[in-house]
PATIBA-261473 format. One record per residue (C-alpha): x, y, z. Coordinates in steps of 0.05 Angstrom, whole numbers, plus 5000, padded with zeros to 4 digits. Example, Ala and Ser with C-alpha at 12.3 -4.5 7.8 and 13.67 -1.06 7.14 Angstrom:
<bazas>
[[5246; 4910; 5156]]
[[5273; 4979; 5143]]
</bazas>
This chain:
<bazas>
[[1141; 4999; 5734]]
[[1166; 5069; 5727]]
[[1125; 5125; 5699]]
[[1132; 5195; 5671]]
[[1066; 5230; 5660]]
[[1051; 5291; 5702]]
[[1053; 5366; 5709]]
[[1109; 5392; 5752]]
[[1091; 5448; 5800]]
[[1015; 5443; 5796]]
[[0970; 5386; 5774]]
[[0904; 5391; 5740]]
[[0854; 5407; 5794]]
[[0904; 5411; 5852]]
[[0975; 5406; 5879]]
[[1028; 5367; 5841]]
[[1032; 5293; 5853]]
[[1073; 5279; 5791]]
[[1134; 5305; 5756]]
[[1139; 5301; 5680]]
[[1202; 5267; 5656]]
[[1250; 5300; 5606]]
[[1199; 5355; 5592]]
[[1249; 5403; 5563]]
[[1279; 5350; 5517]]
[[1211; 5327; 5494]]
[[1189; 5398; 5477]]
[[1253; 5410; 5439]]
[[1242; 5348; 5398]]
[[1168; 5361; 5387]]
[[1180; 5435; 5369]]
[[1106; 5458; 5371]]
[[1090; 5521; 5331]]
[[1032; 5569; 5327]]
[[0971; 5544; 5290]]
[[0991; 5470; 5293]]
[[0950; 5411; 5318]]
[[0985; 5361; 5362]]
[[0965; 5296; 5397]]
[[0984; 5278; 5468]]
[[0968; 5204; 5468]]
[[0980; 5194; 5542]]
[[0950; 5254; 5577]]
[[0957; 5230; 5649]]
[[0959; 5291; 5694]]
[[0968; 5338; 5635]]
[[1042; 5355; 5642]]
[[1062; 5350; 5569]]
[[0997; 5380; 5544]]
[[1003; 5441; 5589]]
[[1075; 5452; 5567]]
[[1057; 5446; 5493]]
[[1000; 5495; 5500]]
[[1045; 5544; 5537]]
[[1101; 5537; 5485]]
[[1059; 5557; 5424]]
[[0990; 5581; 5404]]
[[0971; 5512; 5381]]
[[0916; 5461; 5393]]
[[0923; 5395; 5429]]
[[0880; 5333; 5424]]
[[0895; 5295; 5488]]
[[0878; 5221; 5498]]
[[0877; 5177; 5560]]
[[0844; 5111; 5573]]
[[0837; 5126; 5647]]
[[0769; 5159; 5661]]
[[0797; 5191; 5724]]
[[0849; 5229; 5684]]
[[0796; 5253; 5634]]
[[0749; 5274; 5690]]
[[0799; 5323; 5720]]
[[0811; 5368; 5660]]
[[0763; 5426; 5669]]
[[0815; 5474; 5699]]
[[0863; 5462; 5642]]
[[0810; 5468; 5589]]
[[0787; 5533; 5620]]
[[0858; 5560; 5619]]
[[0865; 5545; 5544]]
[[0794; 5556; 5517]]
[[0782; 5525; 5449]]
[[0853; 5498; 5444]]
[[0848; 5433; 5484]]
[[0804; 5372; 5474]]
[[0812; 5314; 5522]]
[[0782; 5247; 5500]]
[[0777; 5181; 5537]]
[[0805; 5126; 5493]]
[[0866; 5088; 5470]]
[[0922; 5124; 5434]]
[[0924; 5068; 5383]]
[[0857; 5097; 5360]]
[[0886; 5168; 5351]]
[[0868; 5171; 5277]]
[[0794; 5160; 5291]]
[[0796; 5207; 5351]]
[[0832; 5262; 5313]]
[[0783; 5255; 5255]]
[[0725; 5262; 5302]]
[[0756; 5329; 5322]]
[[0763; 5350; 5249]]
[[0837; 5334; 5242]]
[[0857; 5286; 5186]]
[[0931; 5299; 5197]]
[[0971; 5330; 5254]]
[[1038; 5364; 5264]]
[[1062; 5325; 5325]]
[[1049; 5265; 5370]]
[[1078; 5253; 5439]]
[[1073; 5187; 5477]]
[[1097; 5186; 5549]]
[[1088; 5114; 5568]]
[[1077; 5077; 5632]]
[[1034; 5096; 5692]]
[[1023; 5164; 5723]]
[[1044; 5172; 5795]]
[[0971; 5183; 5813]]
[[0954; 5113; 5790]]
[[1014; 5084; 5826]]
[[1000; 5121; 5891]]
[[0925; 5105; 5894]]
[[0921; 5038; 5929]]
[[0851; 5024; 5903]]
[[0878; 5020; 5831]]
[[0919; 4959; 5849]]
[[0984; 4978; 5814]]
[[1029; 4983; 5875]]
[[1062; 4927; 5915]]
[[1077; 4976; 5971]]
[[1004; 4991; 5989]]
[[0948; 4942; 6001]]
[[0891; 4947; 5952]]
[[0849; 4905; 5905]]
[[0890; 4868; 5853]]
[[0862; 4907; 5795]]
[[0914; 4942; 5750]]
[[0865; 4963; 5695]]
[[0882; 5031; 5666]]
[[0814; 5038; 5634]]
[[0775; 5006; 5691]]
[[0745; 4954; 5644]]
[[0758; 4882; 5625]]
[[0793; 4827; 5666]]
[[0833; 4847; 5727]]
[[0901; 4824; 5750]]
[[0863; 4782; 5802]]
[[0827; 4746; 5745]]
[[0894; 4731; 5713]]
[[0929; 4703; 5775]]
[[0869; 4663; 5797]]
[[0844; 4634; 5731]]
[[0903; 4623; 5685]]
[[0940; 4557; 5684]]
[[1008; 4554; 5717]]
[[1044; 4547; 5651]]
[[1009; 4609; 5623]]
[[1025; 4649; 5685]]
[[1099; 4629; 5681]]
[[1102; 4649; 5608]]
[[1072; 4718; 5622]]
[[1120; 4731; 5680]]
[[1179; 4708; 5639]]
[[1163; 4746; 5575]]
[[1132; 4810; 5601]]
[[1169; 4814; 5668]]
[[1235; 4784; 5644]]
[[1231; 4746; 5710]]
[[1283; 4690; 5714]]
[[1245; 4651; 5767]]
[[1178; 4657; 5733]]
[[1162; 4582; 5740]]
[[1174; 4582; 5815]]
[[1131; 4644; 5825]]
[[1074; 4615; 5782]]
[[1078; 4550; 5822]]
[[1073; 4588; 5887]]
[[1014; 4629; 5862]]
[[0975; 4567; 5841]]
[[0991; 4533; 5908]]
[[0964; 4593; 5947]]
[[0901; 4603; 5905]]
[[0882; 4530; 5914]]
[[0865; 4548; 5986]]
[[0834; 4616; 5972]]
[[0835; 4666; 5916]]
[[0889; 4719; 5914]]
[[0852; 4786; 5916]]
[[0899; 4840; 5941]]
[[0966; 4870; 5921]]
[[1001; 4855; 5986]]
[[0979; 4782; 5983]]
[[1012; 4775; 5915]]
[[1074; 4815; 5934]]
[[1083; 4770; 5995]]
[[1079; 4707; 5953]]
[[1132; 4733; 5906]]
[[1177; 4758; 5962]]
[[1174; 4689; 5996]]
[[1197; 4657; 5931]]
[[1252; 4706; 5914]]
[[1273; 4731; 5983]]
[[1298; 4801; 5996]]
[[1369; 4823; 5979]]
[[1396; 4877; 6025]]
[[1439; 4907; 5969]]
[[1381; 4910; 5919]]
[[1334; 4970; 5927]]
[[1285; 4939; 5878]]
[[1226; 4902; 5910]]
[[1225; 4828; 5890]]
[[1154; 4835; 5863]]
[[1172; 4891; 5814]]
[[1179; 4846; 5753]]
[[1116; 4806; 5770]]
[[1074; 4868; 5777]]
[[1102; 4897; 5713]]
[[1085; 4834; 5675]]
[[1014; 4832; 5701]]
[[1002; 4906; 5686]]
[[1028; 4899; 5615]]
[[0986; 4837; 5604]]
[[0921; 4864; 5634]]
[[0925; 4928; 5593]]
[[0956; 4899; 5529]]
[[1007; 4954; 5532]]
[[1060; 4928; 5484]]
[[1012; 4915; 5427]]
[[0979; 4982; 5442]]
[[1048; 5015; 5435]]
[[1062; 4982; 5368]]
[[0993; 5000; 5340]]
[[0999; 5070; 5369]]
[[1066; 5082; 5335]]
[[1037; 5059; 5269]]
[[0976; 5103; 5278]]
[[1021; 5163; 5291]]
[[1061; 5147; 5228]]
[[0997; 5149; 5187]]
[[0969; 5211; 5221]]
[[1030; 5256; 5219]]
[[1040; 5307; 5164]]
[[1107; 5309; 5128]]
[[1153; 5347; 5175]]
[[1111; 5327; 5235]]
[[1147; 5298; 5295]]
[[1137; 5236; 5338]]
[[1166; 5236; 5408]]
[[1165; 5172; 5451]]
[[1187; 5166; 5523]]
[[1194; 5095; 5549]]
[[1207; 5068; 5618]]
[[1231; 4997; 5611]]
[[1268; 4954; 5562]]
[[1208; 4920; 5530]]
[[1177; 4987; 5511]]
[[1243; 5016; 5489]]
[[1258; 4956; 5445]]
[[1193; 4965; 5407]]
[[1205; 5040; 5398]]
[[1277; 5028; 5376]]
[[1256; 4976; 5324]]
[[1200; 5020; 5299]]
[[1245; 5080; 5286]]
[[1301; 5037; 5259]]
[[1255; 5002; 5209]]
[[1223; 5068; 5187]]
[[1288; 5107; 5180]]
[[1333; 5056; 5144]]
[[1347; 5070; 5071]]
[[1312; 5021; 5024]]
[[1356; 4960; 5011]]
[[1382; 4944; 4942]]
[[1346; 4884; 4914]]
[[1386; 4820; 4912]]
[[1373; 4746; 4913]]
[[1404; 4745; 4983]]
[[1362; 4803; 5010]]
[[1296; 4807; 4972]]
[[1254; 4869; 4982]]
[[1188; 4861; 5017]]
[[1134; 4850; 4966]]
[[1185; 4864; 4912]]
[[1182; 4940; 4926]]
[[1233; 4978; 4967]]
[[1201; 5026; 5018]]
[[1229; 5095; 5027]]
[[1242; 5118; 5098]]
[[1180; 5147; 5131]]
[[1219; 5179; 5187]]
[[1284; 5218; 5196]]
[[1315; 5204; 5264]]
[[1322; 5265; 5309]]
[[1369; 5229; 5357]]
[[1411; 5169; 5337]]
[[1416; 5146; 5409]]
[[1361; 5151; 5461]]
[[1362; 5211; 5506]]
[[1367; 5196; 5581]]
[[1349; 5240; 5640]]
[[1404; 5283; 5670]]
[[1434; 5265; 5738]]
[[1400; 5326; 5767]]
[[1333; 5304; 5742]]
[[1342; 5234; 5770]]
[[1361; 5263; 5838]]
[[1299; 5306; 5837]]
[[1254; 5251; 5810]]
[[1281; 5179; 5821]]
[[1224; 5151; 5779]]
[[1257; 5182; 5718]]
[[1319; 5139; 5721]]
[[1297; 5087; 5671]]
[[1266; 5135; 5620]]
[[1290; 5138; 5548]]
[[1268; 5188; 5495]]
[[1267; 5173; 5420]]
[[1242; 5219; 5366]]
[[1234; 5223; 5291]]
[[1209; 5272; 5238]]
[[1159; 5247; 5186]]
[[1181; 5246; 5114]]
[[1135; 5249; 5053]]
[[1142; 5174; 5041]]
[[1080; 5130; 5051]]
[[1071; 5096; 5119]]
[[1098; 5026; 5126]]
[[1054; 4966; 5140]]
[[1051; 4946; 5213]]
[[1085; 4880; 5230]]
[[1078; 4864; 5304]]
[[1129; 4808; 5301]]
[[1180; 4854; 5267]]
[[1173; 4903; 5325]]
[[1182; 4847; 5376]]
[[1112; 4847; 5405]]
[[1102; 4780; 5441]]
[[1040; 4740; 5425]]
[[1002; 4730; 5490]]
[[0927; 4719; 5483]]
[[0883; 4745; 5540]]
</bazas>
């Protein structure tokens, strides 16, 4: 449950509560230039957007599904008049959003995934197992909550979610304990759920990670449909980018990074030679739609991790768009699990 969106020294509308991760590396990969249009698909507290606008005389279309993030943008918009447009929505819809702002193609897209520290630190949002608050976890403040999930889904479904999205080895035992507790009364707060998980798993003195970390990650990903959103967002960026445009993705856990890795690998591989052993998809070989900018993911420096421990799990991947047509989206190929809400 690590996150990377933020602004550094000052936040939109007030003092910093968040530090952007690998900001220098992301800017180097994105390489914004004067006159360009770029999309920040995960605006958060505005850290990447601010840095992009300071780097070049360009325009940014910023997207965030959290209405709180969108509501706190006046100071930044005033600082860069006419160059910034912040829109509430999902980054998977970036084509439609960009078109509504008059942009049919853009020069760059950056996706800094996960939660902002503001969401994590505000107990009423229900993301944290360290503070008591309503068991919510909705980034967009709409749709079913995490409380709905833990109180209404069958034990088997809960165990599957915790196993797949949380990579939790004792998912069945945790799901069983959740169902046993909710039979007496509904589970409505974050600390209630964290306590249930801690009782099942126990606390290891040599493990700094809270035992509820994987459970909370799984519920957050499920409630917000984050993995499918990522896959659809990557495909949308592929269609929206001009030739030579750059896509930069910063992930914070293995499930996200696996999807980003598969996406870039599938889009940068040379077309296979047709053979009866390895037939081409649809009988037509697809040319690479991206050129990789880094063969291996970029990780934060030791100094950055010391300054911002939440950066430790971050990985940056980037690619430059070629002139080849966009590939068709295959969720299974990218490893997106099928979990119906």
